[in-house]
KEKOLFI-839890 format. One record per residue: x, y, z negated of N, C-alpha, C, CB in turn. Coordinates in steps of 0.1 Angstrom, whole numbers, plus 5000, padded with zeros to 4 digits. Atoms other than C-alpha are relative to their C-alpha. Glycine has a CB too. Layout:
% residues N
> X / Y / Z / X / Y / Z / X / Y / Z / X / Y / Z .
...
***
This chain:
% residues 116
> 5008 / 4988 / 5000 / 5000 / 5000 / 5000 / 5009 / 5012 / 5000 / 4990 / 5000 / 4988 .
> 4992 / 4988 / 4999 / 5013 / 5035 / 5008 / 5000 / 5007 / 4987 / 4994 / 5008 / 5012 .
> 4999 / 4992 / 5012 / 5025 / 5057 / 4981 / 4992 / 5013 / 5002 / 5015 / 5003 / 4996 .
> 5007 / 4988 / 4999 / 5003 / 5087 / 4973 / 5010 / 5012 / 5001 / 4990 / 5002 / 4989 .
> 4992 / 4987 / 5000 / 5016 / 5123 / 4979 / 5002 / 5004 / 4986 / 4993 / 5011 / 5008 .
> 4997 / 4996 / 5014 / 5032 / 5138 / 4948 / 4990 / 5011 / 4996 / 5015 / 5005 / 5000 .
> 5009 / 4990 / 5006 / 5012 / 5160 / 4925 / 5005 / 5014 / 5003 / 4998 / 4998 / 4985 .
> 4993 / 4987 / 4997 / 5037 / 5188 / 4932 / 4996 / 5005 / 5014 / 5015 / 4999 / 4998 .
> 5004 / 4996 / 4986 / 5029 / 5188 / 4969 / 4986 / 5003 / 5000 / 5003 / 4988 / 5010 .
> 5015 / 4997 / 5001 / 4992 / 5187 / 4962 / 4998 / 5014 / 4995 / 4993 / 4989 / 4992 .
> 5002 / 4987 / 5006 / 4995 / 5217 / 4940 / 5004 / 5011 / 5010 / 5009 / 5002 / 4987 .
> 4995 / 4990 / 4991 / 5015 / 5237 / 4966 / 4990 / 5002 / 5011 / 5014 / 4995 / 5006 .
> 5009 / 4999 / 4989 / 4990 / 5229 / 4994 / 4987 / 5007 / 4995 / 4997 / 4986 / 5005 .
> 5013 / 4994 / 5005 / 4959 / 5237 / 4973 / 5002 / 5014 / 4996 / 4995 / 4992 / 4987 .
> 4997 / 4986 / 5004 / 4975 / 5269 / 4959 / 5001 / 5009 / 5013 / 5012 / 5001 / 4992 .
> 4998 / 4992 / 4988 / 4984 / 5280 / 4994 / 4986 / 5003 / 5007 / 5009 / 4992 / 5010 .
> 5013 / 4998 / 4995 / 4948 / 5275 / 5005 / 4991 / 5009 / 4992 / 4993 / 4987 / 5003 .
> 5010 / 4993 / 5009 / 4929 / 5288 / 4975 / 5006 / 5014 / 4996 / 4998 / 4992 / 4987 .
> 4995 / 4988 / 5005 / 4952 / 5315 / 4962 / 5006 / 5009 / 5011 / 5012 / 4998 / 4990 .
> 4994 / 4992 / 4989 / 4971 / 5327 / 4993 / 4991 / 5002 / 5012 / 5013 / 4994 / 5004 .
> 5010 / 4999 / 4990 / 4941 / 5323 / 5016 / 5005 / 4994 / 5014 / 4998 / 5015 / 5003 .
> 4996 / 5007 / 4988 / 4959 / 5301 / 5041 / 4989 / 4991 / 5005 / 5014 / 4992 / 4998 .
> 5010 / 5009 / 4995 / 4937 / 5282 / 5065 / 5005 / 4985 / 4999 / 4998 / 5003 / 5015 .
> 4997 / 5014 / 5001 / 4935 / 5244 / 5062 / 5009 / 4995 / 5011 / 4987 / 4992 / 4999 .
> 4992 / 5005 / 4988 / 4949 / 5238 / 5097 / 5014 / 5006 / 4999 / 4993 / 5005 / 5013 .
> 4986 / 4994 / 5001 / 4979 / 5262 / 5090 / 5007 / 4992 / 4989 / 4999 / 5015 / 4996 .
> 4993 / 5007 / 5011 / 4986 / 5244 / 5057 / 5003 / 4986 / 5004 / 4990 / 4999 / 4987 .
> 4997 / 5014 / 4995 / 4984 / 5210 / 5074 / 5012 / 5000 / 5009 / 4988 / 4995 / 5008 .
> 4988 / 4999 / 4992 / 5010 / 5221 / 5099 / 5012 / 5004 / 4992 / 4998 / 5010 / 5012 .
> 4989 / 4996 / 5008 / 5032 / 5238 / 5074 / 5005 / 4989 / 4991 / 4996 / 5012 / 4991 .
> 4995 / 5010 / 5009 / 5033 / 5209 / 5050 / 5000 / 4986 / 5006 / 4990 / 4999 / 4988 .
> 4999 / 5013 / 4992 / 5031 / 5182 / 5077 / 4991 / 4989 / 4994 / 5014 / 4996 / 5001 .
> 5010 / 5010 / 5004 / 5000 / 5164 / 5064 / 4988 / 5003 / 5008 / 4997 / 5002 / 4984 .
> 5012 / 4999 / 4992 / 4967 / 5158 / 5080 / 4989 / 5009 / 4993 / 4993 / 4987 / 5003 .
> 5010 / 4991 / 5005 / 4938 / 5182 / 5076 / 4990 / 4992 / 4992 / 4993 / 5008 / 5011 .
> 5009 / 5009 / 5007 / 4916 / 5153 / 5065 / 5005 / 4997 / 4986 / 4999 / 4986 / 5007 .
> 4994 / 5002 / 5013 / 4940 / 5147 / 5036 / 4997 / 5012 / 4991 / 5015 / 4998 / 5000 .
> 5003 / 4988 / 5007 / 4935 / 5183 / 5025 / 4986 / 5000 / 4996 / 5004 / 5013 / 5008 .
> 5015 / 5001 / 5003 / 4897 / 5179 / 5027 / 4997 / 4990 / 4989 / 4993 / 4996 / 5013 .
> 5002 / 5010 / 5010 / 4899 / 5148 / 5006 / 5005 / 5005 / 4986 / 5007 / 4987 / 5003 .
> 4995 / 4994 / 5013 / 4920 / 5166 / 4979 / 4990 / 5010 / 4995 / 5014 / 5006 / 5003 .
> 5010 / 4989 / 5005 / 4895 / 5195 / 4978 / 4987 / 4993 / 4996 / 4997 / 5010 / 5012 .
> 5012 / 5008 / 5004 / 4866 / 5170 / 4976 / 5002 / 4994 / 4986 / 4996 / 4989 / 5010 .
> 4997 / 5006 / 5013 / 4883 / 5152 / 4947 / 5000 / 5011 / 4989 / 5013 / 4992 / 5001 .
> 5000 / 4990 / 5010 / 4889 / 5185 / 4930 / 4986 / 5005 / 4996 / 5009 / 5012 / 5005 .
> 5013 / 4996 / 5002 / 4853 / 5195 / 4934 / 4992 / 4990 / 4991 / 4992 / 5002 / 5013 .
> 5007 / 5011 / 5007 / 4841 / 5161 / 4920 / 5005 / 4998 / 4986 / 5001 / 4987 / 5008 .
> 4994 / 5004 / 5013 / 4866 / 5155 / 4892 / 5006 / 5012 / 4992 / 5010 / 4990 / 5002 .
> 4993 / 4989 / 5006 / 4881 / 5189 / 4885 / 5015 / 5000 / 5002 / 4997 / 5001 / 4985 .
> 4985 / 5001 / 4998 / 4916 / 5178 / 4895 / 5002 / 4992 / 5013 / 5007 / 4993 / 4988 .
> 4997 / 5007 / 4988 / 4933 / 5164 / 4926 / 5011 / 4990 / 4998 / 5004 / 5010 / 5011 .
> 4991 / 5011 / 5003 / 4953 / 5136 / 4910 / 4997 / 4989 / 5009 / 4999 / 4996 / 4985 .
> 5003 / 5012 / 4991 / 4958 / 5105 / 4932 / 4993 / 4990 / 4992 / 5013 / 4995 / 5006 .
> 5006 / 5011 / 5007 / 4937 / 5075 / 4924 / 5010 / 4990 / 4997 / 4989 / 4994 / 5009 .
> 4991 / 5011 / 5004 / 4954 / 5047 / 4906 / 4999 / 4988 / 5010 / 4997 / 4995 / 4986 .
> 5001 / 5011 / 4991 / 4963 / 5019 / 4930 / 5004 / 4987 / 4993 / 5009 / 5002 / 5012 .
> 4998 / 5013 / 5008 / 4968 / 4993 / 4902 / 4988 / 4992 / 5001 / 5004 / 5003 / 4985 .
> 5012 / 5008 / 5000 / 4945 / 4964 / 4904 / 4994 / 5000 / 4986 / 5004 / 4985 / 5004 .
> 5008 / 5000 / 5012 / 4918 / 4962 / 4878 / 5002 / 4987 / 4993 / 4985 / 5003 / 5002 .
> 4998 / 5012 / 5007 / 4925 / 4937 / 4851 / 4987 / 4994 / 4996 / 5009 / 5002 / 4988 .
> 5012 / 5007 / 5005 / 4900 / 4911 / 4841 / 5003 / 4993 / 4987 / 4995 / 4989 / 5011 .
> 4998 / 5006 / 5012 / 4895 / 4895 / 4808 / 5002 / 4985 / 5002 / 4988 / 5002 / 4990 .
> 4997 / 5014 / 4999 / 4909 / 4860 / 4804 / 4988 / 4992 / 4994 / 5013 / 4996 / 4993 .
> 5011 / 5008 / 5005 / 4882 / 4833 / 4801 / 5005 / 4991 / 4989 / 4994 / 4992 / 5011 .
> 4994 / 5008 / 5010 / 4906 / 4811 / 4781 / 5009 / 5008 / 4991 / 5007 / 4988 / 5007 .
> 4992 / 4992 / 5009 / 4920 / 4828 / 4750 / 5007 / 4991 / 4990 / 4991 / 5011 / 4994 .
> 4994 / 5009 / 5010 / 4926 / 4799 / 4726 / 5008 / 4989 / 5007 / 4989 / 4995 / 4990 .
> 4992 / 5010 / 4993 / 4955 / 4780 / 4742 / 5002 / 4988 / 4993 / 5013 / 5007 / 5004 .
> 4998 / 5012 / 5009 / 4959 / 4756 / 4713 / 4988 / 4991 / 5002 / 5001 / 5004 / 4985 .
> 5013 / 5007 / 4998 / 4922 / 4746 / 4717 / 5000 / 4994 / 5014 / 4988 / 5009 / 4997 .
> 5000 / 5004 / 4986 / 4926 / 4744 / 4755 / 5009 / 4988 / 5002 / 5003 / 5011 / 5009 .
> 4990 / 5010 / 4999 / 4957 / 4722 / 4752 / 4994 / 4987 / 4994 / 5013 / 5003 / 4992 .
> 5007 / 5012 / 5006 / 4937 / 4697 / 4729 / 4989 / 4995 / 5010 / 4994 / 5004 / 4986 .
> 5011 / 5004 / 4990 / 4908 / 4698 / 4754 / 5006 / 4993 / 5012 / 4993 / 5013 / 5004 .
> 4993 / 5006 / 4989 / 4932 / 4690 / 4782 / 5005 / 4986 / 4997 / 5011 / 5008 / 5005 .
> 4996 / 5014 / 5004 / 4946 / 4660 / 4763 / 4989 / 4990 / 5000 / 5007 / 5001 / 4986 .
> 5011 / 5009 / 5001 / 4912 / 4646 / 4756 / 4993 / 4997 / 5014 / 4989 / 5007 / 4991 .
> 5007 / 5001 / 4987 / 4897 / 4653 / 4791 / 5009 / 5000 / 5012 / 4989 / 5011 / 5001 .
> 4990 / 4999 / 4989 / 4929 / 4651 / 4812 / 4997 / 4990 / 5012 / 5013 / 4997 / 4995 .
> 5003 / 5009 / 4989 / 4915 / 4621 / 4832 / 4989 / 5004 / 5009 / 4997 / 4986 / 4994 .
> 5011 / 4995 / 4993 / 4886 / 4641 / 4845 / 5004 / 5010 / 5011 / 4989 / 5006 / 4991 .
> 4997 / 4990 / 4989 / 4885 / 4663 / 4876 / 4998 / 5014 / 4994 / 4990 / 4998 / 5012 .
> 5001 / 4986 / 5005 / 4887 / 4701 / 4872 / 4985 / 5004 / 5000 / 5008 / 5009 / 5009 .
> 5014 / 4997 / 5000 / 4850 / 4704 / 4881 / 4993 / 4994 / 4987 / 4993 / 4995 / 5013 .
> 5005 / 5006 / 5012 / 4841 / 4680 / 4853 / 5005 / 5007 / 4987 / 5003 / 4985 / 5000 .
> 4994 / 4993 / 5011 / 4864 / 4697 / 4829 / 4993 / 5014 / 4998 / 5015 / 5002 / 5001 .
> 5007 / 4987 / 5000 / 4848 / 4731 / 4838 / 4986 / 4998 / 4994 / 4999 / 5006 / 5014 .
> 5014 / 5003 / 5005 / 4813 / 4716 / 4830 / 5001 / 4997 / 4985 / 4994 / 4989 / 5008 .
> 4999 / 5003 / 5014 / 4825 / 4703 / 4797 / 5005 / 5011 / 4991 / 5010 / 4988 / 4998 .
> 4995 / 4989 / 5008 / 4841 / 4735 / 4785 / 4988 / 5008 / 4994 / 5009 / 5010 / 5009 .
> 5011 / 4994 / 5007 / 4819 / 4753 / 4760 / 4994 / 5012 / 5007 / 5004 / 5004 / 4986 .
> 5005 / 4988 / 4993 / 4816 / 4785 / 4780 / 4999 / 4998 / 5015 / 5010 / 5013 / 4997 .
> 5000 / 5001 / 4985 / 4808 / 4790 / 4817 / 5013 / 5004 / 5005 / 4988 / 5009 / 5006 .
> 4986 / 4998 / 4995 / 4841 / 4787 / 4835 / 5001 / 4992 / 5014 / 5010 / 4994 / 4990 .
> 4998 / 5006 / 4987 / 4852 / 4778 / 4871 / 5011 / 4990 / 5000 / 5002 / 5011 / 5010 .
> 4990 / 5010 / 4998 / 4873 / 4750 / 4883 / 5014 / 5006 / 5002 / 4997 / 4990 / 5011 .
> 4988 / 4993 / 4998 / 4899 / 4775 / 4894 / 5006 / 5005 / 4987 / 4998 / 5012 / 5010 .
> 4995 / 4996 / 5013 / 4902 / 4789 / 4859 / 5006 / 4988 / 4992 / 4988 / 5006 / 4992 .
> 4994 / 5012 / 5006 / 4907 / 4754 / 4846 / 5014 / 4997 / 5006 / 4991 / 4987 / 5002 .
> 4988 / 5002 / 4993 / 4934 / 4750 / 4872 / 5011 / 5009 / 4996 / 4998 / 5001 / 5016 .
> 4990 / 4990 / 5004 / 4952 / 4782 / 4862 / 5004 / 4997 / 4985 / 4994 / 5014 / 5001 .
> 4997 / 5003 / 5014 / 4949 / 4772 / 4825 / 5009 / 4988 / 4999 / 4987 / 4997 / 4993 .
> 4991 / 5012 / 5001 / 4964 / 4737 / 4831 / 5014 / 5004 / 5005 / 4994 / 4989 / 5009 .
> 4987 / 4996 / 4996 / 4992 / 4753 / 4850 / 5008 / 5008 / 4990 / 4999 / 5009 / 5013 .
> 4994 / 4991 / 5010 / 4998 / 4778 / 4822 / 5006 / 4991 / 4988 / 4991 / 5010 / 4995 .
> 4995 / 5008 / 5011 / 5002 / 4750 / 4796 / 5009 / 4989 / 5005 / 4988 / 4993 / 4993 .
> 4989 / 5009 / 4995 / 5025 / 4730 / 4819 / 4995 / 4987 / 5005 / 5010 / 4998 / 4990 .
> 5006 / 5013 / 4995 / 5001 / 4703 / 4831 / 4999 / 5000 / 5015 / 4986 / 4998 / 4994 .
> 5000 / 5001 / 4985 / 5003 / 4691 / 4867 / 4988 / 4991 / 5003 / 5013 / 4994 / 5006 .
> 5011 / 5008 / 4995 / 4972 / 4677 / 4885 / 5004 / 4989 / 5009 / 4989 / 5009 / 5006 .
> 4995 / 5010 / 4991 / 4994 / 4657 / 4908 / 5003 / 4987 / 4993 / 5013 / 5005 / 5008 .
> 4997 / 5013 / 5006 / 4996 / 4620 / 4900 / 5013 / 4995 / 5006 / 4988 / 4991 / 5002 .
> 4988 / 5006 / 4996 / 5030 / 4603 / 4902 / 4998 / 4986 / 5003 / 5011 / 5003 / 4990 .
> 5001 / 5015 / 4997 / 5033 / 4569 / 4919 / 5008 / 4992 / 4991 / 5004 / 4998 / 5015 .
> 4992 / 5008 / 5008 / 5044 / 4542 / 4897 / 5009 / 4991 / 5008 / 4991 / 4991 / 4991 .
> 4990 / 5008 / 4993 / 5075 / 4522 / 4908 / 4996 / 4985 / 5000 / 5013 / 5002 / 4995 .
***
């Protein structure tokens, strides 16, 4: 993902337009940014009161499995079942993918090794 323009540049452009009376198209050429970008900054300032860039960090989700000791015991008891069956047996509503991630986190492999 592309990096946002710095807050300093945003201030210079907005101040040139608002305080100095520069046209948006002139500011776009002077600062070598698109006019659409300036419009977006001004819209954001009107909506939020500031023209800070939006955070591009992914939103975090709450972990479905929090008690890893309990999950480890659960895996030992129900390790012979499929992940779908394990998900159905888990006390809370949980997906097979979450079971898979949990097993990986505690170091369990779902691959079966061939006996010699």
